[in-house]
C-alpha positions as CSV (number, residue, x, y, z in Angstrom):
1,M,95.7,154.0,15.2
2,R,93.4,150.9,13.1
3,R,96.1,151.1,11.0
4,A,99.1,150.1,13.6
5,V,96.9,147.2,15.1
6,F,96.0,146.1,11.8
7,A,100.2,146.2,10.8
8,I,100.3,144.8,13.7
9,A,98.0,141.8,13.7
10,A,100.1,141.1,10.4
11,A,103.1,140.8,11.9
12,T,102.0,138.8,15.0
13,L,100.8,136.4,11.9
14,L,103.7,135.8,10.3
15,L,105.5,135.4,12.5
16,L,103.5,132.8,13.5
17,A,103.1,131.4,10.5
18,S,107.1,131.1,9.6
19,T,108.1,129.6,13.1
20,P,107.9,125.9,12.8
21,P,105.5,123.9,14.1
22,V,107.0,121.9,17.5
23,T,106.5,118.2,17.6
24,A,106.1,115.4,20.4
25,H,108.5,113.1,20.4
26,P,108.0,110.5,22.7
27,P,110.3,109.5,26.0
28,V,112.9,107.1,25.2
29,P,113.2,104.4,27.2
30,P,115.4,102.8,30.3
31,R,118.2,100.7,29.1
32,P,116.5,97.5,30.1
33,P,118.4,95.1,33.3
34,Q,121.7,93.3,31.2
35,P,120.2,89.4,32.0
36,A,122.3,87.9,34.8
37,E,125.5,86.3,34.8
38,S,126.3,82.1,34.4
39,A,128.7,81.0,37.6
40,F,131.0,78.5,38.0
41,Q,132.2,77.9,41.3
42,I,135.1,75.7,42.8
43,R,135.0,74.5,46.5
44,L,137.5,73.2,48.9
45,G,137.2,72.6,52.3
46,A,135.8,70.3,55.0
47,F,133.7,67.6,55.2
48,M,132.2,65.3,58.8
49,P,130.7,63.0,59.1
50,A,127.9,62.7,61.0
51,G,127.9,58.9,61.7
52,D,123.9,58.2,63.6
53,S,123.7,54.8,62.0
54,G,123.8,52.1,63.8
55,F,126.9,50.7,61.4
56,W,129.0,53.5,62.8
57,E,128.3,52.6,66.0
58,D,129.2,49.4,66.1
59,T,132.4,49.8,64.9
60,E,133.5,52.3,67.0
61,D,132.9,49.4,69.8
62,V,135.2,47.2,68.4
63,F,137.5,49.0,66.5
64,T,140.1,52.0,68.0
65,L,137.6,53.7,65.3
66,D,135.1,57.1,65.3
67,V,133.7,58.9,63.1
68,S,135.5,62.6,64.0
69,D,138.7,60.7,62.2
70,F,137.5,60.7,58.8
71,D,136.6,64.3,59.2
72,D,138.9,65.7,55.9
73,F,138.5,67.3,52.6
74,M,135.9,67.9,50.4
75,L,136.7,69.3,46.8
76,G,132.9,70.6,44.9
77,L,132.5,72.5,42.2
78,T,129.1,74.2,41.2
79,F,127.6,75.3,37.9
80,V,125.2,78.3,39.3
81,R,122.1,79.5,36.5
82,P,119.9,83.0,37.6
83,V,116.2,82.5,36.7
84,S,116.2,85.8,38.6
85,N,118.0,88.7,40.5
86,E,116.8,86.1,43.0
87,V,116.8,82.6,42.4
88,E,119.2,80.5,41.2
89,I,119.8,77.1,40.4
90,G,122.9,74.9,41.1
91,I,124.3,71.8,39.6
92,N,127.0,70.3,42.0
93,V,129.3,67.6,42.0
94,D,131.8,67.0,45.0
95,F,134.3,64.6,45.6
96,Y,135.5,63.0,49.5
97,E,137.6,60.5,50.2
98,E,139.8,59.2,53.3
99,T,141.2,56.4,55.1
100,V,142.0,55.7,58.0
101,L,143.7,53.0,60.0
102,S,142.5,51.4,63.2
103,E,142.7,48.1,66.0
104,Y,140.6,46.2,67.6
105,R,140.4,47.4,71.0
106,D,140.5,44.1,73.4
107,Y,142.7,42.1,71.4
108,V,146.2,41.2,69.8
109,D,147.6,39.0,68.6
110,E,150.3,36.2,70.6
111,A,153.1,38.4,70.7
112,G,151.2,41.5,72.0
113,F,151.0,43.8,68.9
114,A,148.1,46.1,67.8
115,I,145.8,43.4,65.1
116,L,145.7,46.3,62.5
117,H,143.1,47.6,59.2
118,D,142.9,49.7,56.9
119,T,139.2,51.6,56.8
120,E,138.7,53.8,53.1
121,L,135.3,55.7,52.5
122,S,135.0,57.1,49.2
123,L,131.7,59.8,47.9
124,I,131.1,61.2,45.3
125,P,127.7,63.8,45.1
126,L,125.7,64.3,42.8
127,T,123.1,67.0,43.0
128,A,120.7,69.5,42.1
129,D,119.9,73.0,44.2
130,I,117.9,75.6,44.4
131,R,118.8,79.7,45.6
132,F,117.3,82.2,46.9
133,I,119.2,86.1,47.3
134,P,116.8,87.6,49.6
135,G,118.4,90.9,48.8
136,G,119.2,90.4,45.1
137,R,122.3,89.7,43.3
138,Y,122.4,92.9,42.0
139,R,120.8,96.5,42.9
140,I,120.5,98.0,39.4
141,R,120.3,101.9,38.5
142,P,117.9,103.8,36.4
143,G,119.1,103.2,33.2
144,G,119.1,99.1,34.3
145,R,123.5,99.0,35.4
146,H,124.2,96.5,37.1
147,I,125.9,97.4,40.9
148,V,128.0,94.1,42.3
149,K,128.2,93.8,45.9
150,P,128.1,91.5,48.7
151,I,125.6,88.9,49.2
152,F,123.3,86.2,51.1
153,Y,122.1,83.2,50.1
154,L,119.9,80.2,51.8
155,G,118.9,77.8,49.5
156,A,118.0,73.4,49.6
157,G,118.4,70.4,47.0
158,L,118.4,66.9,46.3
159,G,120.8,64.5,44.1
160,L,122.5,61.1,44.1
161,T,125.1,59.9,46.9
162,F,128.0,57.2,44.7
163,W,129.5,55.7,47.5
164,E,132.3,52.6,48.2
165,Y,133.3,51.9,52.0
166,E,135.9,49.5,51.9
167,E,137.8,47.1,55.5
168,Y,141.9,45.7,54.0
169,G,143.5,44.4,57.0
170,D,144.2,42.0,59.3
171,F,140.7,40.7,61.0
172,L,139.6,38.2,63.5
173,D,137.5,34.8,62.9
174,F,135.5,34.3,66.2
175,T,135.0,30.7,64.8
176,F,137.9,29.2,66.8
177,D,138.4,29.7,70.0
178,P,141.1,31.5,70.6
179,P,139.7,34.2,68.0
180,E,142.6,33.1,64.6
181,I,143.7,36.4,62.8
182,F,143.6,36.4,58.9
183,L,144.4,38.9,56.0
184,D,141.3,39.9,54.5
185,R,139.7,43.2,52.3
186,F,135.9,43.9,52.3
187,V,134.5,46.3,49.9
188,D,130.8,47.7,50.0
189,E,129.3,50.4,47.3
190,G,126.5,51.8,45.8
191,V,124.0,54.7,45.4
192,A,121.6,56.8,47.7
193,F,119.6,59.0,47.6
194,E,120.5,62.8,48.9
195,A,119.5,65.8,50.3
196,H,121.0,69.2,51.6
197,V,121.1,72.3,52.7
198,L,123.0,75.3,52.4
199,G,123.6,79.1,53.2
200,G,126.4,81.1,52.1
201,V,128.4,84.1,51.3
202,E,130.0,85.9,48.5
203,I,132.2,89.0,48.2
204,P,132.9,90.7,45.4
205,V,137.2,91.1,44.7
206,S,136.9,92.2,41.4
207,R,133.4,92.7,38.5
208,M,133.8,88.9,37.9
209,T,134.7,87.3,40.8
210,N,133.7,86.1,44.4
211,L,135.3,85.1,47.2
212,L,132.4,82.4,48.8
213,L,132.2,80.8,52.2
214,E,129.7,77.9,52.3
215,A,128.6,76.2,54.4
216,R,126.4,72.5,54.3
217,F,124.5,69.5,56.5
218,S,123.5,66.7,53.6
219,A,121.1,63.2,55.0
220,S,122.1,60.4,53.2
221,E,121.8,56.4,53.9
222,D,122.4,53.2,52.5
223,D,122.4,50.0,53.3
224,L,126.1,48.0,53.8
225,E,126.0,44.5,53.3
226,G,128.8,42.4,53.3
227,D,130.6,40.6,56.5
228,F,133.2,43.9,57.6
229,A,134.6,41.6,60.4
230,G,131.8,40.1,62.0
231,L,129.6,42.9,62.3
232,P,125.8,43.0,61.2
233,E,124.9,44.2,57.7
234,T,123.2,47.0,58.8
235,D,122.4,51.4,57.1
236,L,125.5,52.7,56.2
237,D,124.7,57.0,57.2
238,L,127.1,58.8,54.0
239,G,125.4,62.7,55.6
240,G,127.1,64.9,57.3
241,S,128.4,68.9,57.8
242,S,130.9,71.0,55.5
243,I,132.3,73.6,55.5
244,Y,134.0,75.0,51.9
245,G,135.7,78.0,50.6
246,G,137.0,79.2,47.5
247,L,136.1,80.8,44.2
248,S,133.4,81.7,42.0
249,F,133.8,83.7,38.5
250,R,130.9,84.6,36.8
251,F,130.2,84.2,32.7
C-alpha cells in the first residue's frame, strides 16, 4: 500500500515538473479613438439684411426702395477644425452683392418719367466661431472606431465685415427751386466689427461627405459718410439673417 501511494505521489510530482509554468499576459489595450477629421464646407443660401438703422429708414421714405429688395444669394466657405468630439472651431468667409433699381417717391422729371438710380451693397464677412455639438460628432464603438451619424450644432463668433455701399444714376438737387436733376455717383466703404450666432445640422451622405443645412444671424454696423442724395450721415446696418444649404467634405 505504501509503495502504491509513493508511486502515485512520484508520478504526480513528475507530471507537475514536466508542465511549463503558466505566465500572465498583460491585457491588450483598446484601440485609441481615431482623431476627428477637419472639414471644408461650401454653403449657398440667401442673405436678408435687417435694415435696422436710420439710414435705411430715411432711404425708404425718399425712394421706392425697401430693405427686403436686397434679399439675395450669399456664398460661403468654411474651414472646420476639431478641438474635441463636442467642440470645433470654424473659419468663415462669405460673399454677398446686390443691386436694386429705385426712383423718387414724390418727384418725376419734366416729361413725367421716373427719376431712377441704382443702389449697390457688397459685403464680405471674414469671421471665426466656436461650435458646440451636444451629442458629439461621432459615437465610438469598443476599440475606438468612429460611427458617423447626423449631428446638430450651435455656435457663436466674431469677425470683420468688409463692405461697400454705392448709389449711381439721376438725383435731385434741392438747393434749386424747382429741384434740378443731375447725374452722379456716391460711394462709401469700410470695415466693421461683426458678431454672429449660428445653428445647423449635418446629414451624412457618405463616410467623408455631409449634407449641410445652416442658419445664421449677424450684427454689424458702421458709419456711412458722404452726401448720398442729400440724406444725412448716419449709421448703416450691415447685419441680417442668412439660411444656407451646402456640403461638408471631411479630410
